[in-house]
Structure formats: structure tokens, C-alpha cells
N, C-alpha and C positions, 0 to 999 in steps of 0.2 A: 932379445927377439927371440918369438911366434916363428916357428914354423906350421906348414899345413901338418906336418908328424904331431904336434904339441899334442899332447890328451887333457882333459881336466886334473887331471889327478898330479901328471909332471908337477903342475903348478905347487902345491901342495906337498909333493915329495921331497921339492927341490929344496922351501924351506925348513924342512923337517930335518932333514942328515945338515944343514947349514944350524940348525939353531934349536934342536929340539924341545930348550927349557921356557923358549920366547914363549911369551902369554900368545894365542890367539881367537879365545872366546871370553869376553866380559860376558856374564851372566848373572842372575838373580835364582841363589839356592833356595833350597826344599823351605828354607826359614824365614824367606825373605831378601836374606842379607846378601850383600856382593859377591861373586864367586867368579872363577876365572878358570880357563883349561890351555896347559899346552899344546905343541904343535903334539908332543910327546903322547896326551894323554887323547889328544883326537887318531891321532895314529896307532892308534892301542885299537878305538874303536873300527878305526880303516881295517886296521889286520882282522879283529874278527871277524866283519862284517866279509869279508873280500873269503876267508876262510869257509864260513857257513854259506853263501854264495853255488862256491865250487862244489862244496859236498852237496847241494840241492840240485846238482848237475845245471847249472845257470852256465853258461860258454857264450861268447861270440855273437852279436846277433839277436840275443832274446832281451824280451821286456822283460823289466822287475819295476815293478807298481809300487810308485808311494802314496797312500793316503795319508795327507800328512800335515802338521805344522810345525812351525821353526824349532827347533832344537838341532842341540850337537848328533843327537842319530839319525837325525836324517839328512844332515851332510852330509857325515861319516857313508852312510848308504851311498849319497852320490858318487863321491871318491869312489867305495870298493865297486861298484858299477863299472865304474871306468876301467877301473886295475885289471875286470875280467874283461872287456870289453862287451858288456851289455850294458843296454840302453834304458835310463833311469824314467821314469813316466809317472809325475808328480801330478798329483789332484787334491784340488784342498779338502781338507777332511770336512770344511763347512759346509761342503755339498749335500742334496737331500741322498738319500738311499736310492732314487731309481736315477742320478744323475750319477752316481760313482760304478752303478751297475752298469751304465752303460759306457759310461770312459774302459771300464776294468773288460769288456768285450771286448773293443776295439782296440784296444790294444795285445788282446792276447800272452800275456803274463805270464811267465813260469813262474811267477811266484810274487807276492801281496805282501806290504808290508802297512803295516799300522803306529804311528807314531803317538801309541796309545797311553806313552807316560805323560805328556803334556799336555793332550785332548783328550774330552772325551766325547766328543763326534767321532773318532779316530776309535777310540776302543770301543763304541754301537757299531762302528761300518764292523771293525775286527769282528765282532759275535755274530755280524749278519754273515761272514766266510767264514766260521769254524778259526779263525786264526789261535795256534798256538806262540808261548815264548819261543822269543832269538837269543842269542848267545849275549846281546847287548842288552839288558836292561832298560827298559823305554819300550820296549819295540815289540809289537806282537807281528808273523807272520804266517800267511797259511801253508798248506801241505801245496811241495814243488807239483806243477801239472805235468805227468808226461806226454799230455796231449801240444801244448804248446810248440807250435813251428817257428824255431829260428829263421831270422831273414840270413840269407850269405850275399857274395859277390863283396863288389867294393864297399857297399852302403854299410857292410855288419861293420866294417873296421870307421869307417867314416861319422858314421855318427854316435852324436853323445848321448840325446834324449829325445823325448816325446814331447811339448812344450801342449798342451789342447786349448785351444782355441776358446776363448771366454765365451762362445754362445750370443753375445750381442744380438747378432741378426744371425740369423738360418740355422743348420744342425753345426755343432762344435768339431773341428778335425783335431786330426794330431798331425803337429808340426814338428819335422824333422830336423834337429840341432845336431849341425857337425861340431864336434872339435877344433876342424880349422876356422870356422864360424862365432866361434864363442870364445876362445881363448884371442882370436886377433881382438875381437870387441872388449875383451878384458882387457888389452891394451890401449887402445883408442878412447877406452872410457877414461882410465886410472892416466893417460898422460893429458888428457883434457882438463883435469884438476886437479895435476901434478901431484896425487895422490903417493904417498910413501908411508915406509916402516912408522914413523909418529903416526900417524892418521888414525883416525877411530871413527868407525863407520857404522850407521845406525839400522841395524839389518832386524826391520819390523817385515818389511817387506817378503810374502809367500815367497820360497825358492820353487814354489810347484810355476811361478809364474816365471816369465823372463827378466822381468825389472829388476826381481828381486834375487834371480842363479846368473846373470853374465850383469848387469850394472854394481849391485852389489859383490855376490861372493867372488864371479872369478877376477873377476875384477881386485879384491883386495889380496886374492891369492897371489895376482901377479905382481901385485906392488909389497906384496908383506903385511898390509894393515891389520892391523884390528877389528873384530867386529862386536861391536853389544850385541848380543842378539836377544831378539824378543818373541812372544811367542801370535800375540797380540796389540795393537796401536790401543793406546790409553793417552787423550791427553795430557791429563795429570801425573803420569808415569813419564811420558815424555819428558817435559817440563823436568821434574827431576832429574829425570838422566842427563839432558843439556847440560841443568847446573851442578855435577857432582861426580859425572865419569868421563867425564874427556873427552864427550860426540865433537871433531872438527868438522865429521860430512852429513848429514840430516838431507835424504833423498826418499821423496812419497807422489803418490799423485795429487793433483789439486784437492782431493776430495780429503787428504791428511792434513795437509796446509787450513784446507776453511772448517774442518773441526779444530786445528788446535789454535788459532787464532779466537773463534769463536769460544771457547773455553776463555782465552786468556780477557776477553771482553768479559767472561758473565764472573769473571776472580777481581777482576778490575788489576791487573799485569799487562800493562802496555806492551814492558817489553820484558822478553825472559832472559833468564841469567845463564849463560853461555858464553864462558872464560874461553871457550877451546875453537866454539865453534867455525869455522871461516869459510864453509861453500853449503850453499843453500841450492837443492835441486828441484824440480816436477817433473812429470811424463806419463805416460800413461794415459792420457783422456788431454783434448784440451783445456787450454789455459787461459780463466776471463782476467780482465784489464783487473779490475776491479779489486778483485782475489790478489793478483801479483803486487798491484799498490800497497793493501793493507799487509802483503808477506816483507817486503820489502821496508815498511815503514816501522815494523816492529821490532824486525831482526836486525838492522840496517845493513843490509845489505844484499845485492842483487839476486833476484831467484832466476837463477839460470835455469834453462827449458831444454825439450830438444824434443826430435820424433824417429818414433822407432816403434816394433808391432812383432811379434811372437816370430813371421815368418821371415825377421831379415835378424836372426839373431843378436839384437840389440838395437842401438840407434842406426840412423843414418845421418843424422844432421842434429849439432849440438852449441848449444850456444856457447860464446869465446870465453874462461875466466876471466872473472871482475869484468864483466863490460856489463854496464850500466843501458839498458834500452827502455827506452818509451810505449814498445810496443810490445804484443805477446807472443812473436816470431821463436819460429823454432831452432834457429840457425843456420849454420854451416854445414855442408858436407862433409863430412868424415871420412878420413884415409881407408879409402876400399873402398868406397860405393860411388854408385852414381844414382845419379837422380836424373829426372824429365818429370814434365805438368805439360800434358797431350789434352786434345780435344780427345774424348771417350770413345767419342762415334766412330773417331777417324783414325786414332794415333797419330793425327798428324802434333808437330811440338808446338805450342804457344807462347807467345812473346813474353818475354819482362810483364809482369805488372795483370797477365790473363788468368785468371781462374781458371784450372783442368783437373781432370785425376792424375795424379802423382804415381811415375812408375817409378821403379828402382831394379839395382839389379848389383854384380858385387859379390865380393868373398863372406860376409857373414848369409847372401841369400837361401832359402834352402833349398834342397835336390826334391822334395814334394810335399804333399798333404800323403801319413801313412796307410799304404796298401788303398788307395783313392786315386787313383791318373784319371778316373773322370773330373775332379775337383781338381786336380793339381793344374787338367789343361783348360781348364774354368778362368786362370787367374794368369797364367804366363802366356807371353806375348815374342812374339818372332826377335832374335840375336837374346833369347834367354832377360826379358824386363819381366819384374813384375809387375801389375796390374793391380793397385794395392785396395781401391774402393776407394779412401782417401780425395779431398779437393783440395788442392791448393793453389799457392803461386809462388813466382820465386819474387821479390823486391828488388831496387835497381843495385843494392852493396851483395847480394849473392843468398841474402837470408831467405830460409823457407819459410813461409806461413802456409799453417795449415788450419781451414774453413771451417770442414767437418766433412761427412760421411757422404758422400755420394747417393745412396740409396737413404737418406735421411734428406736430402734436399728437397725441399714443402713446394711443389709449383702452386702458387695463388695470383690470380685471373692473369695467366700469360706471363709470368714472372717468377726468378729462383729467390724463394725466401732460403736461407743457412739459419739453420739453429743456432747459432753458437752467437750470429749476430742482433738474433733478440733477448736470448740468456744475458748478453753481456748489457744491454739496455735497463733488463729485469734485473740483474745484480749490480745494479748501482742506482737503484732504487735500497735508501736505507735499511727500511724495516725488514730487507731479502736479503738471507746468509745465503742464501744457492738458487738455483731454475736449472729446471729440463723441457725442453721443447721437441713438443713431436707434433706430427701431419697426422690429418683423420680423412678420409672421404667426405664430401659434403655434397647434399642434394643435387645442387647447379652444377658439378661436372669437375669444381675446382677442389683443392683438399683445403679443410680448416685449420688455424694454429692452437692447440693449446696449449699450454703452460702452468705446469707445475714448477711451486715456487716454495720451500723452507725457509720458515721465517728466522731472524734471530732473536737470541734468546732475553724473552722480557716482550718481544715488539708485540702489536696486531697490524693486521693490514688494513691501509685506509682503500679501496679500491680506486674509490674515485680519485684519490690524490696521484696511484697509481696510473692509472689510465691518461692522468694528463700530461704528464713524467713519460709513459711512453709516447703518445703524441707528440710531442718536442724531439722524441729520439729517433721514432724509426717514420719509413712512410707508411700511408693508408693498409696498400695491401700486405705490413710487415706486421696489424697488431691482432696480437691473439683474440680469437674469440671466445676461448674461455678460460680463464685462471683459476685454477684451483688449488688450496694449503692443504698440504702435506706432513706431517709429521717424519717421516723420514723416507729418503731413498731407494727402493734395494739398488742391491749394490753386487755387485762381482766380487771373487775374491781380489781381484789386480786393485778395484777402486773405483770402476768405471760403475755409473748409473743403467740399469737394465730400462732402456726407457720403452721398448714393447712392454715389458713386466707391470709396469707402471701406468702405461694406458689400460690393461688389462684391474690391476687393481682397483684401481677408483674410477669412478665416475661425473667424467668431466663435468656432467652437467650441475653434481652435488657441490659442487668448490663454492 
């Protein structure tokens, strides 16, 4: 049982002491052949980085920025930061130079690391920061900054990491994630899927995001599960990994599964070879019923779902193990979390079945945004409740359904239009792989509905047939004014569609 005093590294150190020669990571070696690392081998990296951080003057309450893609070195850096009391701040290396510079400025980090050994993007960022070799091969680091200001007081010991929000709306913020919150969720997540020492989790999700850090890494550290680590997602590689490398747990955002089933359809593989797979899960984005049904038909397993966010160190709701659901509910409130559905204007609780804003509090809730009390005040409510900005409803069986973002809700002819409803209707059309719906101001004072669609491999769009399909599925005020075909959606590192950027990149009238 974890306690409030448990730190991320203590979960690792426990296994290191109990069974140092046990395989912890499955990797792909430089020659492309399978390779492994034991707890002892990872421990050597952690020891070396811990000593390097100490030599650079990194102390409790300092920030260490990691511009990274998944690799053993980044994992070891997270654990080394935990040991010295520093806050690891992960930034996806595929971010643009200006974005990385902005995060670095916000973090006020003592030192910056770059996973240059596995990432050309990280190496390019390292060059701009004049980074030099670390004691650990594959890492580069900047010179330590004497002027960085360490945090003091209770937060210095409580905080494990800063997770930067993805920036799908507004300016990205630094979410303070506590050791107590993320280790508690590691236990809850592991228990929810009966994760154990015989399991092998597919670790492609970036550890710079709460999904990869909490649900994959920390839960596996809690349970002693093996990680099959990949730097990036490739559907062909994933199918090979499922067939040959003993994966029992496959987790990812809906976009991962969309790409995977699209690839399977393209190569004519209706069902993957996955002899060990027993648990399939999606989160970090809205789940479409058509995609859910396609995944379940392909794998012969229920597609589990949950609802979480960076501000809560993991999920606050999860579906039950091996439960088949005919809807896309995100499941039931987890241990340590509290949920409410409220009228966002009044804060009044709404009854079962009514849609409102999702509020939450509990063990995993952030203590605030890093050095941003104004932004923290905007989202916090009396009694310690966090107003998520997400819209949802509670079903009669106690399951939470998430219907979209409050800011993304479209007002059309005086009615509320939820993009997820329109997207579900679009995605049910045979030619469409996935869709994204946004609102745009119209001349009549309304908002008009703009739909962007990606087509399935080899498909062509018959817009007349699609319009007829939509008329059968949606009320007139929910009909898109424009349907635009795009080749690829712009995505965040965690697999969310950047809808604002999509609207900026493509002229709706050109579709």
C-alpha cells in the first residue's frame, strides 16, 4: 500500500532490491534486434544521473527539463530526479523550437536534458541550448543555471513533476503533479486491470504526458510489470510486437487505435495475432462508438475506457475489467476521487442524465499551476473542487459519459451542438476514418458547423451520400455547413487533435 510519503523512485528501488536481475524493459537494439534491460542495469543509469544532478547543484524544489522521446535514459532521469527531490519537467521533443523555448522559460529549470540518442528532434533542440554530453550515453545536458530559483516549503517535497498542458485551447500551463497523487493512481490503475509481474505493457505513450507517466510507467512500477518500450508508434511495428513480444496490455489514445485498425484494413488483416493480449484501453480523448466497435471486433476484447486529465495525475473514472459496454461511457469514479456534474453558471449539482460541467477533487488533484496563481484561481472552486471545462453526464448505473469541452460547444439556432455527436455520425459513414468538428462564427450571429474528415485507405467521398446519411442521423441544426477532406489531422504528442490549428490550416471553403 502506498502512502502520502511514497515517492516515484521508491517503487523502482523496491524491485531493484528484491530482484535486481529481473527484466524490466524490452527494447529494440541498435541492430533492430530485441534487447532487454534488468532493474540492475536501469539502476546503474539512475545512480549515474543522480550523482550528475547532485554535482550540478540540483536540489529539492529545482526543476529539471527533459526534452525527450521514450527511452531508458529518460525513464532513469525521472527516477533520479525523484531521488534528489527535483521536479522532472518533460517536453515532447517533437515540439517546435519556439514551444520548447517557452516551456524552458516557464520551468526556470536548473538544467536541461535531451534524449539525443534516440531523437533527432531532441538533438536539434540540444544544439540550440549548447548542450554537452551527460555521463549517460544517449543524453546531452546544458550547463547548470546558477540563477534558477528552487521552490521551498511543503511543495518542494510534495511535487514529483510538472506536466505541461497540451495547449489544445489557450496558453499551456505547468501542472504540478504530486508524488502522493501519481503513486496512488499507479496503485489504482494497476488494481483496475489486475496488473502483475507477469504482465508486459506496451510503452509507446510519451512519458512527458500523464498517460505515459502515470498509467503506463508508475502503474507498472507499482505492479512489477515489464515495459516493452518504443520511442514512437508505428502500426506495423505494433502488430509485430503484439505477435512476438508477449504484450498483455495495449493502451493508447483513440488515434492510436484508429491508425492501427486502418492499417489492418489496408493490409487485409481482420484480427491481429496477439497470443498474450488480455487488456485493451483507450483514454486521453473522446471515444467514438464506431471506432470502439471496430477495435472490439478486431481484438475480440472489450475496449476499456476512462476519463482523466493532467490536473488529476491520472484517471478519475475507469470502466470495469472485462465489462462489455454498448456505449462509450468512461466508467466509474475511482478510489480517492470525487466527481460532480454541475451547472457551470451556478455550481448547482445536476441530476442523473443531465449534462453539465465535470468537477472533481481527491488525492490526485494538482496543488495548482506552477507560479501561476491567477490561472489556478480560474479553475478552482469553493471546497477544493476543480472545474474541468469538460461536459458530461452521470448515467443511471453510475457511469460517467463525457460529451465534449464546454468551450467547444457550438450554439446553433439557440440550441447546443456537441462536436462529439456530429463526429459520431460522420465516423459511422463507411468512407470516413475519423473526423473533427469545430464551430465558426457566422454572419447571422449563429455559429456554423465545420467538419473535417480523414478518409479510409482507398476510399473516395460521395458528399451527396454523406449528406443523406447525416440527415438521417442528425437534426437540421446539427448539420455541418462545410465538410472538408484533409489528409492528416495536426496532433499533440499525446494524440489529441488540435482543432484550432486545423481550422487555421485549412480553408473551410476549399473542401
